[in-house]
N, C-alpha and C positions, 0 to 999 in steps of 0.2 A: 343651342350652344354649338359652335363650329367644331368640326372634327380636327384632330391634331395628327400631323404626319411626322413620324420619327424615321430617320434614315439609318440604314445599316448595309451589310454586305450580303448579297444573295448567294446562298450556298446549295440550295436545293429547290428545283423549279416547282411552281404551282401557286395556286391562290387558295386561301382558306378564310372562312368567316365564322367566328364563334366567340364564346365567352372566355375571358382570360382567367387563368389560374397561375398565380405566381408561386413557384416552388421555393420554399424556404430550406436552405441547406445549413441551418443553424450557424449563420454567419456570426462570428464573435467580433463585434466592431471595436471594442476596447479590451485589449488583452491585459490581464493583471501583470504587473511588473514588481517583483519583490526580491530583495536580497535576503539570503537565508543564513541562519545560525549554523555552525559547523555540524551540530548534532542532527540537523534536518536534511543534510545533503544526500545521504544514502537513501533515505525514504523518498526523496524527490526524484532521484534517478530511477528508482524502482517504479514510481508512478509514471514516469516518462516511458520506460520500457513496457509497462503494462498497456499503456495507450497505443503504442506501436503494435503490440501483439494483438490487441483487440481489433485494431484497424485491419491488420493482416488477416485475421480470422474472418472478419466481416467481408472483405473483398474476395477471399477465397470461396466463401459460401455463395456470394453473389455470382461469381464466375461459374460455379457449378450449376447454378439454376438459370443460366442464360436461356431465354426462349429461342426456338429455332431461327427466327428472323434476326437475332442478334448474336448467334453463336460464332459467326464469322469474325466478331470483334473480340474474341477471347484473347488474342495476341495483345490488344491494347490493354486489357485488364492485366495481363502478365507484365506489361511494362510498368504499370502502377505498383504491382507487387515487388518488382525489382527496385523501384525507387524507395520503397519501404526498407529494403535491405541494404541500400547504398550507404556506405559510411559517411559520404558527404552530407547526408541528411541526419540519419539516426545517430551516427557516431559523433558528428559535429555538435549536435544538440546536447548529447550526453556530456561531452567535454566542456561545453559552456556551463552546464550546471556544476560540474566538478571544479572547474578552474575559476569561473567568475562568481560562483555561489549565488546563482540566480534561479528563479523558479522555472519549471519545465516549459510553460507557455512562452516566456520571454526567450529562453534558450532556443526553442524551436523557431521562433520568429527570426532570431539572429542567423540561424543556420540557413533558413530559406533566403534571407536577404543576401547572404554570401554567394549562394548558388545563382541568385538573380543577377548579381553584379557580373558574374562570370558569363552568363548567357547574354547579357546586354552588350558584351564586347563582340559578339558574333555579328557578322553582316547579313547572314541568310535569314529571312523572316520565318522560314519553315522551322528552323531550330530555335528561334526566339519563342515561337508559339509553343514549343515543347515545354517551356518553362511553366506553362499553365498546368501541365500534368503534375509538376512538383507542388505547385500551390494547392491543387485539388487534393492531393494526398495529404499534405500538411493540414488542410482544413478538416479532414476527417479525423486526423490524430487530435487536433485541437478540440473537436467535438467530443471525443472520448475523455479528454482531460477535463472538459467542463461538465461532463456527465449528461450531455445533450444527445438525443437521438433524432433521426429523421423519421417523419411519418408520411409515407407515400400513399397511405390508404385514404388520405383526405380528398383525393381526386374522385369526383362523382360525375358520371356522364362523360360526354365527349367535350374536350376543352382545347383551347389554344394554350399550350404550356409556355410559360415565361420563366426565365431563370437568370441569375447572375452568370452562371455557367452551367453546362450540362455535360457530365462525364458519362462514359459507358456504364459505370456502376449505377448512376442515377437512373439511366434509361432502363437498365435491367430490372430495377425495382418497380417500374411503372407498368401497368397494364397497357400494352401498346395500342390496343384497339380503342383506348380512350383518348388518344392524342391525335388531333387533327393536323397540328403543325406546331412549330416552336420558334421562339426568338430568344436570343441571349444577349447580355451586355458584353460579354467577352467573346473572343473567337475571331478567326480569320478564314480565308478561303481554304487553307490547308489544315484547319483544326479538325480534331476527331468529331466534333459536333456535326460538321458538314458530311463526313463519311457516314455517320450514323443516320442522318436525315435522308441522304440519297439511297442508302440501303433499304430504308423503310418506305421510300417513295412518298415522303411527306414534305410539304413546303417548309423552308427554314430560312431565317435571316439572323445573322450574328453581328456582333460589334455595334449593337443599337444603343446609341447615347440617349440617356434620359428614360430608359425603359423602367427602371425601378421607381423613379420619382413621379412618373406621369400616369402609370397604369395601376388601377386597383382591381382586386379579384372581382369577377362578375361583369366587368366592363365588356361591351361588345367591341371586338377588334378584328381588323383584317390583316392577315400576314400575306404580303405580296413577295413571293419568292422569285419573281421575274425581275423586278426593279429594285428589290432590297428595301422595302418599306413596311412599316407597321402603322396602320391607321387606327386611331383611337376614336370611339364614338362616331363612326361613319354616318353621314346624313343619307337621305333617301337617294340622292344622285350618286353618292359614293357606292352605296349598296347595289344600285342598279348597274353601275359600271363594272364593279368587281364581280358581281354575279355573272354578268355576260362574259367577262374575261375568263372566269373559271370554267364556264361551259365550253368556250372556244378552245381553251388550252387543253382541256381533257379530251376533246375530240381530236385535236391535233396530235396529242400524245398517242392516242389509240391508233391513229393512222400510221404514224412513223414506226411504232413498235410492230405492227402487223407486217411491215415490209423490211424490217431491220436485218433479217437473216438472208435476204437476197444479196447477191454479189454487188460490189461497188463498181458498176459498169454504166457508162454513158449510153445515151440513146443510139449513138452511132458506133458502139462496140469498144470504146476505150476502157481498159480495166485498170482501176487503181485499188490496191489492197488497203483496207481500212482496219488498222490494228489498234490496240489499246495500250495506254501507259498505266502501270500500276506500281504500288510500293508494298502492298501487303498480299500475301498468299491468299488471304480470305476474300480478296476482290475478284478472284477468278470467276466466281459465279455471276458477278455483274458483267464481266466481259462476255461470257457466253449468252446471258439473257439479253444483252443489248446488241448482239450480232457481230461482236468482234471477230475478225478473221485470224487473229493471232495476237501475241503480245509483242509489240514493237519496242517496248522499253520496260524492263523490270528493274526498278531502282532497288539496290541491295543495301542501302544505308540503314534501314530501319532495324535490321537484324543486329546491328552493332550499338544501337542507342539504348540508354537507360539500363546498362548492364554493369555488374561488378566484375565480370570476366568476359573476355572476347570469345565469340563463338568459335568452336573448334571445327576441324575439317569434316568430321562425321555429321555434325549438326547442320552445317551449311549444305553438305551433300544431300542430306535427307530433305531439306527445304527445297532445293533446286530440283531434286529427283521427283518429288511430289508434284511440283509445278509443271515440269515437262511431261510427266505421265498423264496428268489430267488434260493438258492442252493438246497432246499428240493426236493426230499428226500435224496440228497447226504449229506455226513457228513461235518460238520463245526466244527473244533477244535479251540476254542478261548483261546489264551494264556493270562493270566493275566499280568499286567504291569511288564515289564522287564527293568526298569530304576530306577535311584536314584534321590535324591534331587538335584544333580548337574544339572539335566535336567529340573527341575521345578524352575528355578531361580526367576521367578516373585513371586512364592508362598512360597517357603521354604528357599530361599537364597542359597548361595553356600557353601557346606560343605568343610572344609579344610581336604581333604583326599589326601594322597600322591599317592595312587593307587585306584581311584574310581572303576575300573573294578573288584576289589576284595574287595570292601567296602560295604557300605550300599546301596544295589541295589536289584532289583527284589523282591523275596519273603521277603527278610530281610527288605527292605524299606516298603513294604506293611504292614508287621506286626508291624512296627514302626509308621505307619499312618493308623490306623484301620478304621477310618471313610471313608477315601478315598478308601480303599480296599473293605469295606462293600458295598459301593455304586456300585462298579464295579461288585461284586459278585451278588448283587440283580438284576442288569441290565442283566447279562448273564442268570440268572435263569428265568427272565421274558421272555426273548427271546426264551427260550428252548421250549415253548409251540407250536411253529410254524414250527419247523424243527428238523433235526437230529443233535443237538448241544452237544458238549462235552466241558469240561473246563480243562485247563492244567496249572499247576503251574511251573514257571521257577526257575532255580538255587537252586534246593533242594539238601542240603548237608547231611541230615540225617533224622532220624525218627521223631525227635521233630518238625522239620519244616513242614513236610507233615501233621502231626497230628494237628498242630496249624492251618494250612490252611484249612484242612477239617472240623475242629471244627468251624471255622469262617463261612464256607459254610453252616454248619448245623444251625447256628444261623440265617443266612440270610433266610434260608428256613422257620424256625419257625416264623420269623417276617412277611414274605409274606403270610404264611398260616393264621396268625391272622388277617391280613388286607384283606383277601379274594382275594388276587392276585394270578393268576394261574401260575404254573410252572411245569416242568417235575421233579417229585420227584426222578426219577431213572436216571437223567442225568449222563452220564459217567464222571468219574474224573480221570485225569492222571497227571503224573509229567514228567518233562524233566530230562533226565540223561545226564548231561554235566559237572559234576565234578568228579574227580577220586574217591572221597569218596562215591559218589552215586553208582559208578560202583562196588566198593568193597562190598557194602551191597545191591546189586540189588535184591538178593533173599529175603531180609527183606522188602525192599520197595515194592516189587511186591505183598506182602500180604495186602498192604494198599490202592492200587489204581486199577483202571480198565484197564489201559493201560500205556505203556511207550512211550516216544518219545526221541530218542537219538539226542542231539544237538552236532553234530560233530565239528563244528568250535571251540567252547569253550573247548570241551573235548580235542581236539588235543593241543590247546594252553596251557591249564592248565596241561595236562599230560606230555608234552614235555618241559614245562617251557620256552616257547618262545613267543615273541610278533610278530605275523605275519606281523604287520604293520611296524616293525623295519627292515629296509633294510639290516642291518648288520647280522641279524640272521634269516631272513625270509626263507632262503634256508633250514632251519631245520624243517620247517612246512611240515611234511610228513604224509599224510593220511594213507599210507600203512606201517608205522612203525610197527614192530612186536607187540609193546605194545598196539598200537591203535587197530589193527586187533583183538588181543586177548581180549581187553576190550569190544569191540562191541559184539564179540561172547559170552562172558560171560553174558552180559546184555540180549541178545536175548535168550540164553538158560535159564536164570533165569526167564524171562517173560513166556516162554512157559511151563516151569515146574510148574509155578503157575497158568497156564491156562489163561493168559492175552495176549493181542496183543501187538506188539511192532512195531513202525515205526521209520524212521530215516529222519531227516531234516538237512540242511546244504549242503555244497558244495559236499560232497561225494555222495549225492543222485543224483546229476546231472553230475557226472564224469563217462564217459564210461569205464574207467579203474577200477573203484570201484564197479559199480552196479552189475556185474556178481558175484563178491565176496560176496556182501551183499545177493544176491539171494541164493548163496550156503549155507549161514547161515540160510536160510528159513525165512528171515525177512518178516513181513506181509504187510508192506506198506512203500513207500518212499514219501517224500514231497519236492518239488523243485520249482524253478522259473517257472511260467506258460509257458514262451517261450521255456524252455528246455524240456517240456513234450513230444512233438512229437518225437524228436530224441531218448530220453531214452526209450519211449514205443517201438520204433522199435527195439532197442537192446533187450529188454525183449522178444519180439515176435519172434526174430530170434535165441534166445538161447535155450538150453536144460538144465534142472536141473542136469542131469548127468554130463555135461561139467562144470557147475558152481560148483558143489560139488568137482569135481576133481581139479579144479583150486584153490578152497579154501584149500583143503588138501595140495597142493604144497606150497601155501602161508604160511600156518601155520607151515610148516616144515622149511621155510626159516628163517635164523637167522639175516640177514642184510637188510636194506632198499634198498640198491643198487641192491642186488640180486632179491629182491621181485619186484622192479620196472621193471627190465629187463624181468623177468619171465612174469609178467602181460602184459607188453607192447608187447612182442612177441606173447603171447597167444591171446590177444584181437585183435591185428592188423590183424591176420589171419582171424578172424571171422567177424570183422566189419570195413573194411578199409574206407568206406565212412564216418562213424561217426567220425573216428579219423582224417580224412582229413578236415572236415568242423566243426564238432561239439565240439570237445574237446578244441578247442581254444577259445570257447565262454563261458567257465564256469563262472557263475556269483558269485560275492561275496554275498552269500545268508545267512544272519545271522539267525541262528536257534538254 
């Protein structure tokens, strides 16, 4: 019988070969739908409330028993507990029972559908994926309503874990040493499943179509976390190929980890700082373990998500203070909120915007809600006393916005000074260059800030006029398009002429094809996913600035994307064959 190959999204590198175990999460495929007599309504609301309480108690207990290797994901568990308390779920479900006189399961299903409709209106795939957290919590509540419990003890020996979805709570209940790898039906590059897998150092593939229908427990499977494949019933040739790939990859990983704490310096002495992009405080350990020289982008949005109340100044100060303290004396660049009212549904309602990605978001949203912005600015300033902290403003389109933001920062400093609260008065201030308008006036913006950070994901999208999440035009998302290369070089040159540093975050910073070109521009720093750092550092250390400048010259002379891609591919493959075999297939979707 021929082997079957299922395709998905690679989220954690590696190869594993083992027997499949499909985790049943008590899926309720057909929910009971009943209308109730008046005398049954109060009892039904009590049943719903009891199921929510049981789920809350269950998740609280699981969180308290997280093993050391998963303790860093307690914040994710906290977000699930917050969802349980959010009136948009529990309150809405209860109201449906009372007003529509329907059973608890049906009422909860309707509440989830309403939240789903709101999330589907959002443009950002990251926040769409957060909807899966709501579904996972609701499924646990439904399990208690149905009187069904999960049994994780059924896992015997080491297995390849397969699941419809895998939450942090699921993983916490499983003995980690029994899991070789996992694959799920749901999930994307930014889902919690990927974070979990990478922290455990096991291969993982998510978004695998046909997983539930095609694989039975006990079947021999290969999980290819390099290419995003699950191979069912591999034949002898498959087993030989993947066994060899597994051996080679593990050797490669050992080699790059051994050298990851060395500086990012070329053979001829050019120094590029290799920093990390993170969104959770708990990812700091991964930054340190993988040789990150600092944090070039700390996304602050997660602290505001899945909450019934906005975080106050003291809470944010503690978060940023802890981050700066642990990383000191290494740099920590904190980006102010890069989200819009559509992400704060509980607090601001849903804006009617036809294109939220180009609407009231990031610095525009903050300037429209100055109290919220001031709270964050004060917290960042207060944390600056303990470490090497910088602040960075996103989505700056012109001089007016950067001056408004820096003026707000000055006001925050004056307030703190009057209150006798300490802060670093010379904390560096930077802006992200991710809009074509910012590129065109880079030499003007450079006079207003201490550093630039180029956000290539949005810059490419806005410059080329394409939505990379749209499968019909995603092929046009070309990092080495002549317009993009020239835009980045203009920003780097403008920064250096003004005497300020420039870094780059986004996918290009973790792309082996792009990094030598960026080095040829003499970029000061790159910032990328922590797990990508060892491989990119090795490329930096094996390169020479002379070769990088020569490659850049050829790229700038190229007039077409296809010619540039061929040129770079041929050039880079000769110098870094290992990285292109293993590493370039793992490029993360790394919003920056």
